[in-house]
N, CA, C and O atoms as a GROMACS GRO file, in nm:
protein
  292
    1UNK      N    1  14.322   0.217   1.556
    1UNK     CA    2  14.392   0.095   1.520
    1UNK      C    3  14.320   0.031   1.402
    1UNK      O    4  14.198   0.015   1.404
    2UNK      N    5  14.395  -0.005   1.299
    2UNK     CA    6  14.336  -0.074   1.186
    2UNK      C    7  14.360  -0.223   1.200
    2UNK      O    8  14.439  -0.266   1.283
    3UNK      N    9  14.291  -0.300   1.120
    3UNK     CA   10  14.305  -0.444   1.125
    3UNK      C   11  14.450  -0.485   1.104
    3UNK      O   12  14.517  -0.434   1.015
    4UNK      N   13  14.498  -0.577   1.188
    4UNK     CA   14  14.634  -0.627   1.175
    4UNK      C   15  14.737  -0.553   1.258
    4UNK      O   16  14.850  -0.599   1.270
    5UNK      N   17  14.700  -0.440   1.314
    5UNK     CA   18  14.794  -0.365   1.396
    5UNK      C   19  14.774  -0.400   1.543
    5UNK      O   20  14.663  -0.432   1.587
    6UNK      N   21  14.883  -0.394   1.618
    6UNK     CA   22  14.875  -0.415   1.762
    6UNK      C   23  14.831  -0.286   1.828
    6UNK      O   24  14.860  -0.177   1.778
    7UNK      N   25  14.762  -0.296   1.941
    7UNK     CA   26  14.724  -0.175   2.015
    7UNK      C   27  14.849  -0.098   2.057
    7UNK      O   28  14.956  -0.156   2.075
    8UNK      N   29  14.835   0.033   2.072
    8UNK     CA   30  14.949   0.118   2.109
    8UNK      C   31  15.011   0.076   2.241
    8UNK      O   32  15.132   0.090   2.260
    9UNK      N   33  14.931   0.027   2.334
    9UNK     CA   34  14.981  -0.010   2.467
    9UNK      C   35  15.015  -0.159   2.478
    9UNK      O   36  15.027  -0.212   2.589
   10UNK      N   37  15.031  -0.225   2.364
   10UNK     CA   38  15.055  -0.370   2.365
   10UNK      C   39  15.178  -0.408   2.446
   10UNK      O   40  15.172  -0.502   2.526
   11UNK      N   41  15.288  -0.339   2.427
   11UNK     CA   42  15.412  -0.373   2.500
   11UNK      C   43  15.393  -0.357   2.651
   11UNK      O   44  15.441  -0.440   2.728
   12UNK      N   45  15.324  -0.252   2.692
   12UNK     CA   46  15.298  -0.232   2.835
   12UNK      C   47  15.208  -0.342   2.890
   12UNK      O   48  15.232  -0.393   3.000
   13UNK      N   49  15.107  -0.378   2.816
   13UNK     CA   50  15.016  -0.484   2.858
   13UNK      C   51  15.091  -0.616   2.870
   13UNK      O   52  15.074  -0.689   2.967
   14UNK      N   53  15.172  -0.646   2.771
   14UNK     CA   54  15.251  -0.768   2.773
   14UNK      C   55  15.346  -0.770   2.892
   14UNK      O   56  15.359  -0.872   2.959
   15UNK      N   57  15.410  -0.659   2.919
   15UNK     CA   58  15.504  -0.650   3.032
   15UNK      C   59  15.433  -0.676   3.165
   15UNK      O   60  15.494  -0.730   3.258
   16UNK      N   61  15.308  -0.638   3.175
   16UNK     CA   62  15.234  -0.658   3.300
   16UNK      C   63  15.203  -0.805   3.328
   16UNK      O   64  15.186  -0.843   3.444
   17UNK      N   65  15.195  -0.888   3.225
   17UNK     CA   66  15.159  -1.029   3.248
   17UNK      C   67  15.280  -1.122   3.253
   17UNK      O   68  15.266  -1.239   3.288
   18UNK      N   69  15.399  -1.072   3.221
   18UNK     CA   70  15.521  -1.153   3.221
   18UNK      C   71  15.594  -1.134   3.355
   18UNK      O   72  15.600  -1.024   3.408
   19UNK      N   73  15.648  -1.244   3.408
   19UNK     CA   74  15.729  -1.238   3.530
   19UNK      C   75  15.843  -1.138   3.506
   19UNK      O   76  15.922  -1.157   3.413
   20UNK      N   77  15.853  -1.031   3.587
   20UNK     CA   78  15.951  -0.925   3.561
   20UNK      C   79  16.095  -0.974   3.542
   20UNK      O   80  16.164  -0.926   3.453
   21UNK      N   81  16.139  -1.066   3.622
   21UNK     CA   82  16.278  -1.113   3.612
   21UNK      C   83  16.303  -1.196   3.488
   21UNK      O   84  16.417  -1.226   3.454
   22UNK      N   85  16.195  -1.235   3.417
   22UNK     CA   86  16.210  -1.323   3.302
   22UNK      C   87  16.170  -1.256   3.171
   22UNK      O   88  16.149  -1.324   3.070
   23UNK      N   89  16.159  -1.125   3.172
   23UNK     CA   90  16.112  -1.054   3.052
   23UNK      C   91  16.203  -1.070   2.932
   23UNK      O   92  16.155  -1.086   2.820
   24UNK      N   93  16.334  -1.068   2.952
   24UNK     CA   94  16.426  -1.084   2.838
   24UNK      C   95  16.413  -1.222   2.775
   24UNK      O   96  16.405  -1.235   2.653
   25UNK      N   97  16.410  -1.324   2.860
   25UNK     CA   98  16.394  -1.460   2.809
   25UNK      C   99  16.258  -1.477   2.743
   25UNK      O  100  16.247  -1.539   2.637
   26UNK      N  101  16.154  -1.422   2.805
   26UNK     CA  102  16.020  -1.429   2.747
   26UNK      C  103  16.016  -1.362   2.610
   26UNK      O  104  15.952  -1.412   2.518
   27UNK      N  105  16.085  -1.249   2.597
   27UNK     CA  106  16.089  -1.179   2.469
   27UNK      C  107  16.153  -1.265   2.362
   27UNK      O  108  16.108  -1.266   2.247
   28UNK      N  109  16.258  -1.337   2.397
   28UNK     CA  110  16.324  -1.426   2.301
   28UNK      C  111  16.230  -1.539   2.258
   28UNK      O  112  16.227  -1.576   2.141
   29UNK      N  113  16.155  -1.593   2.352
   29UNK     CA  114  16.063  -1.701   2.321
   29UNK      C  115  15.949  -1.650   2.233
   29UNK      O  116  15.910  -1.716   2.136
   30UNK      N  117  15.897  -1.533   2.266
   30UNK     CA  118  15.790  -1.474   2.184
   30UNK      C  119  15.842  -1.444   2.044
   30UNK      O  120  15.770  -1.463   1.946
   31UNK      N  121  15.964  -1.396   2.034
   31UNK     CA  122  16.024  -1.372   1.902
   31UNK      C  123  16.035  -1.502   1.823
   31UNK      O  124  16.006  -1.505   1.703
   32UNK      N  125  16.075  -1.610   1.891
   32UNK     CA  126  16.083  -1.740   1.824
   32UNK      C  127  15.945  -1.785   1.776
   32UNK      O  128  15.933  -1.847   1.671
   33UNK      N  129  15.843  -1.754   1.853
   33UNK     CA  130  15.706  -1.792   1.814
   33UNK      C  131  15.664  -1.723   1.685
   33UNK      O  132  15.585  -1.777   1.608
   34UNK      N  133  15.717  -1.602   1.661
   34UNK     CA  134  15.682  -1.531   1.538
   34UNK      C  135  15.740  -1.599   1.415
   34UNK      O  136  15.700  -1.569   1.302
   35UNK      N  137  15.834  -1.690   1.435
   35UNK     CA  138  15.894  -1.763   1.324
   35UNK      C  139  15.810  -1.885   1.283
   35UNK      O  140  15.834  -1.946   1.178
   36UNK      N  141  15.712  -1.920   1.367
   36UNK     CA  142  15.625  -2.032   1.334
   36UNK      C  143  15.538  -1.997   1.214
   36UNK      O  144  15.522  -1.880   1.180
   37UNK      N  145  15.483  -2.099   1.150
   37UNK     CA  146  15.386  -2.070   1.045
   37UNK      C  147  15.259  -2.013   1.110
   37UNK      O  148  15.249  -2.008   1.233
   38UNK      N  149  15.164  -1.971   1.030
   38UNK     CA  150  15.044  -1.906   1.082
   38UNK      C  151  14.969  -1.993   1.182
   38UNK      O  152  14.921  -1.945   1.284
   39UNK      N  153  14.958  -2.121   1.151
   39UNK     CA  154  14.886  -2.213   1.240
   39UNK      C  155  14.959  -2.228   1.372
   39UNK      O  156  14.896  -2.225   1.478
   40UNK      N  157  15.090  -2.243   1.368
   40UNK     CA  158  15.169  -2.256   1.489
   40UNK      C  159  15.164  -2.130   1.575
   40UNK      O  160  15.150  -2.138   1.697
   41UNK      N  161  15.175  -2.014   1.511
   41UNK     CA  162  15.167  -1.889   1.585
   41UNK      C  163  15.030  -1.873   1.649
   41UNK      O  164  15.019  -1.829   1.763
   42UNK      N  165  14.926  -1.908   1.576
   42UNK     CA  166  14.791  -1.901   1.631
   42UNK      C  167  14.778  -1.991   1.754
   42UNK      O  168  14.720  -1.952   1.855
   43UNK      N  169  14.834  -2.113   1.745
   43UNK     CA  170  14.831  -2.204   1.860
   43UNK      C  171  14.904  -2.143   1.980
   43UNK      O  172  14.852  -2.145   2.092
   44UNK      N  173  15.022  -2.090   1.956
   44UNK     CA  174  15.100  -2.028   2.062
   44UNK      C  175  15.021  -1.916   2.129
   44UNK      O  176  15.012  -1.909   2.252
   45UNK      N  177  14.963  -1.829   2.048
   45UNK     CA  178  14.889  -1.716   2.104
   45UNK      C  179  14.765  -1.761   2.180
   45UNK      O  180  14.730  -1.702   2.283
   46UNK      N  181  14.699  -1.865   2.132
   46UNK     CA  182  14.582  -1.919   2.203
   46UNK      C  183  14.624  -1.977   2.339
   46UNK      O  184  14.557  -1.953   2.439
   47UNK      N  185  14.733  -2.051   2.341
   47UNK     CA  186  14.782  -2.107   2.467
   47UNK      C  187  14.821  -1.995   2.564
   47UNK      O  188  14.789  -2.001   2.682
   48UNK      N  189  14.890  -1.895   2.514
   48UNK     CA  190  14.933  -1.782   2.594
   48UNK      C  191  14.812  -1.708   2.650
   48UNK      O  192  14.806  -1.677   2.770
   49UNK      N  193  14.716  -1.679   2.564
   49UNK     CA  194  14.596  -1.606   2.608
   49UNK      C  195  14.516  -1.686   2.710
   49UNK      O  196  14.466  -1.630   2.808
   50UNK      N  197  14.504  -1.816   2.688
   50UNK     CA  198  14.430  -1.900   2.783
   50UNK      C  199  14.498  -1.898   2.919
   50UNK      O  200  14.431  -1.895   3.023
   51UNK      N  201  14.629  -1.899   2.919
   51UNK     CA  202  14.703  -1.896   3.046
   51UNK      C  203  14.681  -1.763   3.118
   51UNK      O  204  14.661  -1.762   3.240
   52UNK      N  205  14.685  -1.654   3.045
   52UNK     CA  206  14.665  -1.522   3.106
   52UNK      C  207  14.524  -1.513   3.164
   52UNK      O  208  14.505  -1.457   3.273
   53UNK      N  209  14.426  -1.567   3.093
   53UNK     CA  210  14.288  -1.564   3.142
   53UNK      C  211  14.268  -1.652   3.265
   53UNK      O  212  14.183  -1.622   3.349
   54UNK      N  213  14.344  -1.759   3.276
   54UNK     CA  214  14.320  -1.858   3.381
   54UNK      C  215  14.386  -1.823   3.515
   54UNK      O  216  14.350  -1.882   3.617
   55UNK      N  217  14.481  -1.731   3.516
   55UNK     CA  218  14.553  -1.703   3.640
   55UNK      C  219  14.605  -1.560   3.640
   55UNK      O  220  14.646  -1.506   3.536
   56UNK      N  221  14.602  -1.499   3.758
   56UNK     CA  222  14.659  -1.365   3.773
   56UNK      C  223  14.810  -1.367   3.796
   56UNK      O  224  14.874  -1.262   3.794
   57UNK      N  225  14.866  -1.486   3.817
   57UNK     CA  226  15.010  -1.498   3.840
   57UNK      C  227  15.085  -1.460   3.713
   57UNK      O  228  15.040  -1.492   3.602
   58UNK      N  229  15.200  -1.393   3.727
   58UNK     CA  230  15.279  -1.360   3.609
   58UNK      C  231  15.320  -1.485   3.531
   58UNK      O  232  15.347  -1.590   3.589
   59UNK      N  233  15.323  -1.471   3.400
   59UNK     CA  234  15.362  -1.582   3.312
   59UNK      C  235  15.513  -1.596   3.318
   59UNK      O  236  15.586  -1.497   3.307
   60UNK      N  237  15.559  -1.719   3.335
   60UNK     CA  238  15.704  -1.747   3.343
   60UNK      C  239  15.755  -1.794   3.206
   60UNK      O  240  15.679  -1.844   3.122
   61UNK      N  241  15.883  -1.777   3.187
   61UNK     CA  242  15.946  -1.815   3.060
   61UNK      C  243  15.930  -1.963   3.032
   61UNK      O  244  15.913  -2.002   2.917
   62UNK      N  245  15.936  -2.048   3.136
   62UNK     CA  246  15.922  -2.191   3.111
   62UNK      C  247  15.784  -2.225   3.057
   62UNK      O  248  15.769  -2.318   2.978
   63UNK      N  249  15.682  -2.150   3.099
   63UNK     CA  250  15.548  -2.171   3.045
   63UNK      C  251  15.545  -2.134   2.897
   63UNK      O  252  15.490  -2.207   2.815
   64UNK      N  253  15.604  -2.019   2.863
   64UNK     CA  254  15.607  -1.977   2.723
   64UNK      C  255  15.685  -2.076   2.638
   64UNK      O  256  15.646  -2.105   2.524
   65UNK      N  257  15.794  -2.127   2.691
   65UNK     CA  258  15.874  -2.226   2.618
   65UNK      C  259  15.789  -2.351   2.589
   65UNK      O  260  15.794  -2.407   2.480
   66UNK      N  261  15.712  -2.393   2.689
   66UNK     CA  262  15.624  -2.509   2.671
   66UNK      C  263  15.517  -2.480   2.565
   66UNK      O  264  15.486  -2.566   2.482
   67UNK      N  265  15.460  -2.359   2.567
   67UNK     CA  266  15.361  -2.321   2.466
   67UNK      C  267  15.424  -2.324   2.327
   67UNK      O  268  15.361  -2.368   2.231
   68UNK      N  269  15.547  -2.276   2.316
   68UNK     CA  270  15.617  -2.275   2.188
   68UNK      C  271  15.638  -2.417   2.138
   68UNK      O  272  15.618  -2.445   2.020
   69UNK      N  273  15.679  -2.505   2.225
   69UNK     CA  274  15.699  -2.646   2.187
   69UNK      C  275  15.568  -2.710   2.143
   69UNK      O  276  15.565  -2.782   2.043
   70UNK      N  277  15.461  -2.684   2.216
   70UNK     CA  278  15.330  -2.740   2.179
   70UNK      C  279  15.281  -2.684   2.046
   70UNK      O  280  15.224  -2.756   1.965
   71UNK      N  281  15.304  -2.556   2.025
   71UNK     CA  282  15.257  -2.490   1.903
   71UNK      C  283  15.334  -2.538   1.780
   71UNK      O  284  15.282  -2.535   1.669
   72UNK      N  285  15.458  -2.580   1.800
   72UNK     CA  286  15.541  -2.623   1.688
   72UNK      C  287  15.509  -2.764   1.639
   72UNK      O  288  15.557  -2.806   1.534
   73UNK      N  289  15.429  -2.836   1.714
   73UNK     CA  290  15.397  -2.976   1.675
   73UNK      C  291  15.309  -2.982   1.553
   73UNK      O  292  15.274  -3.091   1.508
   0.00000   0.00000   0.00000
């Protein structure tokens, strides 16, 4: 992997932390996050990563939506 590339197993890893029934909605929210400027996207990813580190429970779409709203401020 070179700088700037995602790991080959990124999609599988992401799927493991997202609530299975909410994967489609979560994908839409994550796609929307990619439309943020660099600072906003960084905020979103930091919030997402902190959430994954803090709990083993699957991440729900409403949490991602809240992270997106916070990151867009």
